VOKEPA-531485 format. One record per residue: residue number from 1; residue in one letter; chain; x, y, z of N, C-alpha, C in turn. Coordinates in pm, 1 decimal, padded with zeros to 6 digits. Layout:
<nutors>
     k   r   c       n_xx       n_yy       n_zz      ca_xx      ca_yy      ca_zz       c_xx       c_yy       c_zz
   NUM   A   A          X          Y          Z          X          Y          Z          X          Y          Z
...
</nutors>
This chain:
<nutors>
     k   r   c       n_xx       n_yy       n_zz      ca_xx      ca_yy      ca_zz       c_xx       c_yy       c_zz
     1   M   A    02652.5   -06410.6   -12662.1    02778.1   -06501.3   -12529.4    02729.3   -06624.8   -12588.0
     2   K   A    02857.1   -06688.0   -12601.1    02844.7   -06848.2   -12686.4    03008.8   -06905.9   -12575.6
     3   I   A    02942.6   -07012.9   -12537.5    03039.9   -07163.6   -12437.6    03141.7   -07214.2   -12541.8
     4   I   A    03272.7   -07235.2   -12519.3    03370.2   -07284.0   -12646.3    03457.2   -07354.1   -12543.6
     5   L   A    03542.7   -07413.3   -12541.4    03586.5   -07536.6   -12529.7    03731.2   -07485.2   -12552.5
     6   L   A    03818.2   -07457.6   -12420.3    03921.2   -07397.9   -12423.9    04069.3   -07474.3   -12489.2
     7   T   A    04099.1   -07355.6   -12567.8    04232.1   -07402.0   -12637.1    04367.2   -07349.6   -12565.5
     8   P   A    04420.5   -07393.8   -12661.0    04568.9   -07336.2   -12649.0    04642.4   -07158.1   -12660.3
     9   S   A    04562.9   -07159.3   -12724.2    04539.3   -07028.6   -12761.9    04464.8   -06944.3   -12661.1
    10   R   A    04370.0   -06960.0   -12586.1    04308.6   -06919.1   -12518.9    04363.8   -06924.2   -12388.4
    11   F   A    04424.1   -06993.6   -12383.7    04496.0   -07034.6   -12187.1    04604.8   -06899.4   -12174.5
    12   D   A    04653.9   -06817.8   -12169.6    04669.1   -06714.7   -12134.1    04541.7   -06593.4   -12061.0
    13   E   A    04436.3   -06571.4   -12131.2    04337.4   -06566.3   -12059.9    04229.3   -06629.2   -11967.2
    14   F   A    04252.8   -06792.9   -12036.5    04191.8   -06851.2   -11912.8    04245.5   -06792.5   -11784.2
    15   Y   A    04391.0   -06865.9   -11811.6    04501.4   -06799.0   -11620.1    04467.3   -06686.0   -11596.3
    16   E   A    04472.7   -06571.5   -11655.8    04385.5   -06451.5   -11561.3    04225.1   -06522.8   -11506.3
    17   L   A    04119.3   -06506.5   -11610.0    04023.0   -06564.8   -11510.6    04060.7   -06652.1   -11333.2
    18   I   A    04125.7   -06730.9   -11365.5    04176.9   -06838.1   -11268.8    04255.2   -06725.3   -11187.6
    19   Q   A    04312.9   -06608.8   -11216.7    04371.5   -06517.5   -11109.4    04310.2   -06416.3   -11043.0
    20   S   A    04135.4   -06422.3   -11125.0    04076.7   -06330.1   -11065.6    03947.7   -06421.7   -10977.5
    21   M   A    03971.7   -06549.0   -11000.4    03879.6   -06645.3   -10884.2    03936.8   -06627.6   -10748.4
    22   V   A    04044.5   -06650.4   -10768.2    04198.3   -06703.7   -10644.6    04188.2   -06574.0   -10569.6
    23   A   A    04199.0   -06404.6   -10652.9    04211.9   -06330.0   -10591.0    04075.2   -06286.5   -10460.8
    24   E   A    03918.4   -06364.6   -10502.1    03779.7   -06316.5   -10426.0    03766.8   -06408.3   -10372.5
    25   A   A    03852.3   -06558.6   -10314.4    03854.0   -06634.1   -10253.8    03909.1   -06643.9   -10180.9
    26   E   A    03801.8   -06745.4   -10075.9    03886.5   -06812.2   -09936.0    04049.1   -06851.1   -09947.6
    27   F   A    04045.5   -06887.7   -10032.0    04264.8   -06938.4   -10022.3    04282.1   -06822.1   -10107.5
    28   S   A    04264.1   -06731.5   -10164.4    04345.6   -06677.9   -10187.8    04494.6   -06637.5   -10177.6
    29   L   A    04550.5   -06783.5   -10047.1    04661.5   -06716.0   -10013.3    04764.2   -06830.9   -10114.1
    30   A   A    04691.2   -06944.1   -10185.7    04726.2   -07058.9   -10233.8    04764.4   -06964.3   -10396.3
    31   S   A    04835.5   -06903.8   -10389.6    04876.4   -06896.5   -10554.5    04873.7   -06954.1   -10624.4
    32   P   A    04788.3   -06932.9   -10744.3    04782.2   -07038.1   -10906.5    04938.4   -07024.2   -10953.0
    33   D   A    04939.3   -07215.4   -10996.2    05123.3   -07158.7   -11087.0    05015.8   -07214.5   -11209.3
    34   K   A    05035.1   -07061.0   -11304.3    05037.2   -07165.1   -11410.6    05061.8   -07272.6   -11480.1
    35   E   A    05184.7   -07344.0   -11437.7    05191.1   -07455.3   -11478.3    05124.9   -07572.7   -11421.2
    36   Q   A    05073.6   -07588.8   -11335.3    04985.2   -07684.2   -11249.3    04897.1   -07651.3   -11336.6
    37   I   A    04821.4   -07579.5   -11367.1    04677.5   -07499.1   -11417.8    04679.9   -07581.2   -11594.2
    38   R   A    04822.3   -07550.5   -11625.6    04819.2   -07624.4   -11754.4    04785.1   -07750.7   -11756.0
    39   L   A    04842.4   -07826.3   -11648.7    04844.8   -08009.9   -11697.8    04759.3   -08019.3   -11604.2
    40   M   A    04637.3   -07931.3   -11551.0    04460.0   -07960.7   -11499.3    04416.0   -07944.0   -11578.6
    41   T   A    04456.7   -07881.5   -11724.0    04341.6   -07871.7   -11852.6    04419.1   -07974.0   -11971.8
    42   M   A    04458.3   -08057.9   -11946.7    04542.0   -08204.4   -12022.6    04497.9   -08278.8   -12015.1
    43   I   A    04418.9   -08330.5   -11864.2    04395.8   -08451.8   -11828.4    04257.3   -08524.0   -11913.5
    44   P   A    04363.2   -08661.6   -11915.0    04199.1   -08700.0   -12029.0    04083.6   -08702.5   -12004.4
    45   N   A    04077.0   -08717.8   -11818.7    03906.6   -08781.3   -11817.3    03875.7   -08558.6   -11733.0
    46   G   A    03926.5   -08489.0   -11812.5    03880.1   -08369.6   -11809.8    03803.1   -08294.1   -11938.2
    47   V   A    03748.4   -08147.1   -11899.6    03740.2   -08047.2   -11997.6    03738.8   -07924.5   -11965.8
    48   V   A    03746.2   -07807.6   -12006.9    03747.3   -07714.7   -11933.6    03615.9   -07597.0   -12038.1
    49   Y   A    03541.0   -07544.1   -12055.5    03443.2   -07433.3   -12086.7    03477.7   -07301.3   -12089.8
    50   L   A    03438.5   -07226.6   -12132.2    03499.4   -07076.0   -12152.7    03352.9   -07030.4   -12200.4
    51   A   A    03332.8   -06910.5   -12110.3    03194.8   -06842.4   -12195.1    03283.3   -06705.0   -12240.7
    52   E   A    03246.0   -06666.3   -12370.4    03318.3   -06606.6   -12424.3    03160.4   -06473.4   -12466.9
    53   N   A    03207.7   -06344.1   -12504.7    03171.2   -06276.8   -12515.7    03190.2   -06188.8   -12595.6
    54   E   A    03183.4   -06135.6   -12727.1    03288.0   -06034.0   -12841.1    03443.0   -06035.7   -12829.0
    55   G   A    03439.7   -06172.2   -12795.6    03620.1   -06171.6   -12818.0    03645.4   -06212.6   -12651.0
    56   K   A    03589.1   -06108.2   -12547.1    03625.1   -06134.0   -12452.9    03612.8   -06284.5   -12360.1
    57   L   A    03679.1   -06323.6   -12262.4    03591.2   -06424.1   -12162.5    03528.9   -06380.2   -12034.4
    58   L   A    03387.2   -06398.9   -12032.4    03361.3   -06371.7   -11914.5    03349.8   -06458.2   -11797.9
    59   G   A    03415.1   -06604.5   -11772.5    03393.8   -06718.9   -11671.9    03465.0   -06823.4   -11749.8
    60   F   A    03454.4   -06938.5   -11633.0    03476.5   -07055.2   -11734.3    03413.8   -07210.8   -11614.0
    61   I   A    03382.1   -07296.9   -11652.6    03451.3   -07353.5   -11572.6    03483.6   -07444.9   -11631.4
    62   A   A    03570.3   -07565.5   -11533.9    03670.2   -07687.5   -11525.9    03601.6   -07811.0   -11457.3
    63   G   A    03655.9   -07965.3   -11503.0    03536.9   -08001.6   -11465.7    03574.4   -08162.7   -11513.4
    64   M   A    03568.3   -08326.4   -11432.2    03653.0   -08421.0   -11427.3    03539.1   -08536.0   -11431.1
    65   A   A    03563.7   -08627.1   -11472.1    03476.4   -08779.6   -11448.6    03617.7   -08850.4   -11341.6
    66   Q   A    03535.6   -08908.1   -11209.8    03625.9   -08971.5   -11145.4    03513.8   -09071.3   -11068.0
    67   R   A    03571.7   -09121.8   -10999.5    03537.8   -09247.4   -10958.1    03523.5   -09209.2   -10787.9
    68   Y   A    03447.5   -09246.7   -10678.7    03377.4   -09214.8   -10525.4    03484.3   -09308.0   -10534.2
    69   F   A    03561.2   -09226.2   -10401.0    03705.6   -09278.8   -10309.1    03633.5   -09436.6   -10269.5
    70   F   A    03469.3   -09463.4   -10279.3    03456.4   -09583.1   -10226.5    03407.8   -09689.9   -10307.2
    71   S   A    03425.7   -09645.4   -10453.2    03370.1   -09731.4   -10576.0    03399.2   -09739.8   -10671.1
    72   L   A    03362.7   -09788.6   -10762.3    03358.1   -09792.9   -10882.9    03313.9   -09703.3   -10995.2
    73   R   A    03178.7   -09704.3   -10938.4    03072.2   -09589.7   -11018.1    03167.6   -09435.4   -11019.1
    74   E   A    03164.9   -09394.9   -11119.7    03202.2   -09274.2   -11162.3    03116.6   -09113.4   -11151.9
    75   R   A    03145.3   -09002.2   -11092.8    03057.5   -08912.2   -11179.2    03130.2   -08772.8   -11191.4
    76   A   A    03067.3   -08721.5   -11265.6    03155.5   -08531.2   -11288.9    03105.0   -08480.4   -11195.6
    77   T   A    03237.5   -08397.2   -11157.2    03260.6   -08297.9   -11040.1    03358.9   -08180.9   -11066.2
    78   D   A    03293.1   -08044.7   -10988.3    03370.9   -07955.8   -11124.4    03509.7   -07889.8   -11049.6
    79   M   A    03617.7   -07873.8   -11110.9    03756.6   -07882.2   -11062.1    03799.3   -07706.6   -11018.2
    80   G   A    03651.9   -07612.6   -11098.5    03644.6   -07495.6   -11090.2    03575.4   -07449.2   -11193.6
    81   F   A    03481.3   -07316.4   -11127.8    03382.7   -07256.5   -11165.3    03351.5   -07086.6   -11135.3
    82   Y   A    03362.7   -07018.2   -11256.5    03363.7   -06902.5   -11185.8    03403.3   -06772.6   -11348.9
    83   V   A    03208.6   -06667.0   -11266.0    03224.2   -06580.4   -11375.5    03272.0   -06472.7   -11329.2
    84   L   A    03313.6   -06348.5   -11402.4    03338.9   -06227.3   -11349.2    03200.4   -06163.0   -11286.5
    85   P   A    03258.6   -06078.0   -11178.7    03157.1   -06037.6   -11044.3    02980.1   -05912.1   -11187.9
    86   N   A    03103.7   -05849.3   -11292.6    03007.4   -05798.7   -11325.7    02899.2   -05879.4   -11448.2
    87   H   A    02957.4   -05993.7   -11504.4    02899.8   -06027.6   -11574.8    02828.6   -06187.5   -11465.4
    88   R   A    02792.3   -06124.6   -11316.0    02687.8   -06270.2   -11264.0    02526.5   -06222.5   -11258.4
    89   G   A    02478.9   -06327.0   -11306.2    02301.0   -06309.0   -11287.0    02307.5   -06297.4   -11458.9
    90   G   A    02345.2   -06298.7   -11578.7    02329.1   -06334.5   -11727.9    02269.1   -06521.2   -11659.0
    91   S   A    02338.3   -06496.7   -11842.6    02278.3   -06620.7   -11854.5    02409.6   -06702.9   -11910.9
    92   A   A    02599.2   -06633.8   -11836.7    02719.9   -06705.0   -11868.5    02672.8   -06866.8   -11772.9
    93   A   A    02653.8   -06811.9   -11628.3    02692.2   -06933.3   -11560.6    02562.0   -07066.6   -11598.4
    94   V   A    02488.4   -07019.7   -11592.8    02343.5   -07135.0   -11714.3    02379.8   -07234.5   -11720.2
    95   R   A    02458.9   -07151.6   -11877.5    02521.7   -07240.7   -11998.9    02619.7   -07252.8   -12013.3
    96   L   A    02772.4   -07282.2   -11865.2    02812.5   -07309.7   -11827.8    02815.8   -07368.2   -11751.5
    97   I   A    02732.2   -07417.6   -11678.3    02696.6   -07553.4   -11591.5    02603.7   -07653.1   -11726.6
    98   G   A    02534.7   -07552.1   -11787.0    02469.7   -07674.3   -11920.1    02565.0   -07708.1   -11954.1
    99   A   A    02695.2   -07646.9   -11996.2    02793.5   -07762.8   -12098.8    02813.0   -07818.0   -12040.3
   100   L   A    02909.3   -07847.5   -11915.0    02932.3   -07931.3   -11845.6    02831.6   -08031.4   -11772.6
   101   E   A    02738.2   -08036.1   -11755.8    02611.4   -08126.3   -11771.0    02628.1   -08211.3   -11934.4
   102   D   A    02608.6   -08143.5   -12016.2    02591.0   -08213.0   -12138.5    02714.1   -08258.3   -12141.9
   103   W   A    02861.3   -08264.3   -12163.4    02909.2   -08358.9   -12141.4    02962.9   -08460.7   -12050.0
   104   A   A    02900.3   -08417.0   -11892.9    02899.7   -08557.2   -11842.0    02789.6   -08669.5   -11874.0
   105   K   A    02662.8   -08575.3   -11941.1    02571.7   -08678.0   -12021.8    02650.1   -08761.4   -12096.8
   106   E   A    02715.7   -08732.2   -12207.9    02807.2   -08775.5   -12276.4    02839.7   -08892.9   -12283.6
   107   K   A    02955.0   -08865.1   -12121.8    03030.6   -08969.4   -12076.1    02984.6   -09069.1   -11993.3
   108   G   A    02791.7   -09040.4   -12015.0    02805.0   -09201.7   -11965.3    02800.6   -09170.3   -11770.2
   109   L   A    02771.4   -09035.2   -11739.9    02800.6   -09030.0   -11624.4    02659.7   -08957.8   -11574.9
   110   S   A    02597.5   -09012.1   -11434.3    02448.3   -09013.2   -11395.6    02480.6   -08904.2   -11263.4
   111   E   A    02553.4   -08884.5   -11255.1    02546.1   -08762.6   -11104.5    02699.5   -08675.6   -11168.8
   112   I   A    02622.8   -08509.7   -11124.7    02757.1   -08438.3   -11119.8    02725.9   -08349.8   -10962.2
   113   Y   A    02836.5   -08328.0   -10949.7    02829.8   -08237.8   -10843.4    03031.9   -08118.1   -10828.7
   114   I   A    02867.1   -08015.4   -10821.7    02941.1   -07878.7   -10815.3    02968.9   -07778.2   -10694.9
   115   G   A    03043.9   -07784.0   -10679.9    03099.2   -07727.9   -10523.8    03098.8   -07589.6   -10521.1
   116   Q   A    03162.7   -07526.2   -10388.7    03138.1   -07384.5   -10349.8    03213.1   -07362.5   -10241.3
   117   T   A    03378.4   -07343.9   -10276.6    03438.2   -07319.3   -10185.3    03517.3   -07132.2   -10161.4
   118   T   A    03436.7   -07063.2   -10249.5    03493.4   -06910.7   -10237.1    03440.8   -06851.2   -10120.9
   119   A   A    03365.4   -06866.1   -10114.7    03257.2   -06808.8   -09937.7    03257.6   -06688.5   -10033.0
   120   V   A    03190.1   -06684.2   -10163.5    03145.2   -06596.2   -10171.3    02975.0   -06575.3   -10170.8
   121   D   A    02893.6   -06516.4   -10124.6    02724.8   -06464.7   -10071.0    02697.4   -06630.5   -10084.7
   122   I   A    02727.6   -06740.6   -09986.4    02671.7   -06845.9   -10021.4    02528.4   -06881.1   -10007.2
   123   E   A    02481.9   -06844.2   -09988.3    02368.9   -06881.0   -09922.9    02269.3   -06857.7   -10089.1
   124   K   A    02366.2   -06727.6   -10156.5    02296.2   -06712.6   -10315.3    02293.6   -06760.6   -10380.7
   125   T   A    02402.4   -06797.5   -10360.6    02486.7   -06929.8   -10459.7    02451.8   -07086.6   -10480.3
   126   R   A    02378.4   -07113.8   -10315.5    02381.4   -07240.3   -10275.7    02200.2   -07247.1   -10368.3
   127   Q   A    02072.5   -07106.6   -10317.7    01957.9   -07077.3   -10438.2    02004.7   -07078.8   -10588.5
   128   F   A    02123.1   -07024.9   -10604.1    02158.8   -07072.1   -10752.0    02139.8   -07210.8   -10784.9
   129   Y   A    02230.0   -07331.7   -10759.4    02221.3   -07430.5   -10753.0    02124.6   -07485.2   -10789.3
   130   A   A    02042.4   -07442.2   -10672.5    01875.7   -07523.0   -10637.1    01756.3   -07471.4   -10748.7
   131   H   A    01758.8   -07381.3   -10863.2    01704.1   -07328.1   -10875.4    01705.8   -07374.8   -10996.6
   132   L   A    01882.8   -07452.2   -11031.8    01903.3   -07569.2   -11138.6    01896.6   -07688.0   -11140.6
   133   G   A    01842.9   -07755.2   -11042.0    01837.3   -07883.0   -10954.1    01910.2   -07879.8   -10890.6
   134   Y   A    01967.0   -07859.5   -10843.2    02091.5   -07895.5   -10758.2    02015.3   -07908.8   -10586.8
   135   K   A    02053.7   -08036.6   -10548.3    02014.2   -07985.8   -10474.5    02182.9   -08015.2   -10346.0
   136   T   A    02136.5   -07913.0   -10178.0    02278.2   -07947.9   -10118.3    02277.8   -08061.6   -10065.7
   137   V   A    02407.8   -08142.6   -10113.9    02409.6   -08242.1   -09967.9    02518.4   -08266.0   -09812.2
   138   G   A    02624.4   -08143.0   -09861.6    02740.2   -08121.4   -09717.6    02725.4   -07999.4   -09752.9
   139   F   A    02862.6   -07964.4   -09704.9    02912.3   -07802.8   -09693.6    03091.4   -07868.8   -09723.1
   140   N   A    03150.7   -07757.3   -09741.9    03284.8   -07719.0   -09736.4    03337.3   -07673.8   -09581.5
   141   T   A    03387.2   -07677.5   -09524.8    03509.0   -07602.7   -09406.3    03614.7   -07541.7   -09410.8
   142   V   A    03716.2   -07484.1   -09335.4    03816.6   -07453.6   -09355.9    03888.9   -07364.9   -09219.0
   143   K   A    04032.0   -07396.6   -09175.0    04017.2   -07436.6   -09086.6    04174.6   -07344.1   -09114.4
   144   H   A    04251.4   -07229.1   -09053.1    04347.8   -07168.9   -09118.9    04506.8   -07237.2   -09041.8
   145   L   A    04560.4   -07266.3   -09043.2    04676.9   -07312.2   -08922.6    04768.2   -07224.9   -08906.0
   146   H   A    04754.8   -07166.0   -08974.1    04911.7   -07044.1   -08953.7    04876.4   -06929.7   -08959.2
</nutors>
């Protein structure tokens, strides 16, 4: 298994991962838009890493550098993070997070924020992040209005 940067030639496979992530998530009513995702992958302050094994994509992490809304200080934050269900518990997730952390360090960023918005085994996910040195500093909530 290796971690690679997203290239245009792998975009359609990456899009399939996004579709799988959305189908499994709380926000599954928000249909993925291929062009929106393509534009997101081209932002100058962003990066997308893919986990690949024997030519097949297992997962991805997309991140960006952004300022806190109240400060000029920048941080890294994820835009999306997903590993196919049958590859969870292996090294793909750890290696994807490691790649994003390395990218953030190269950018001179001092902290990284990774969220959890899919509602898939929230406590197990929190424990996984804690094992990697992350602390829980908040949570996400949603209210469906329609």
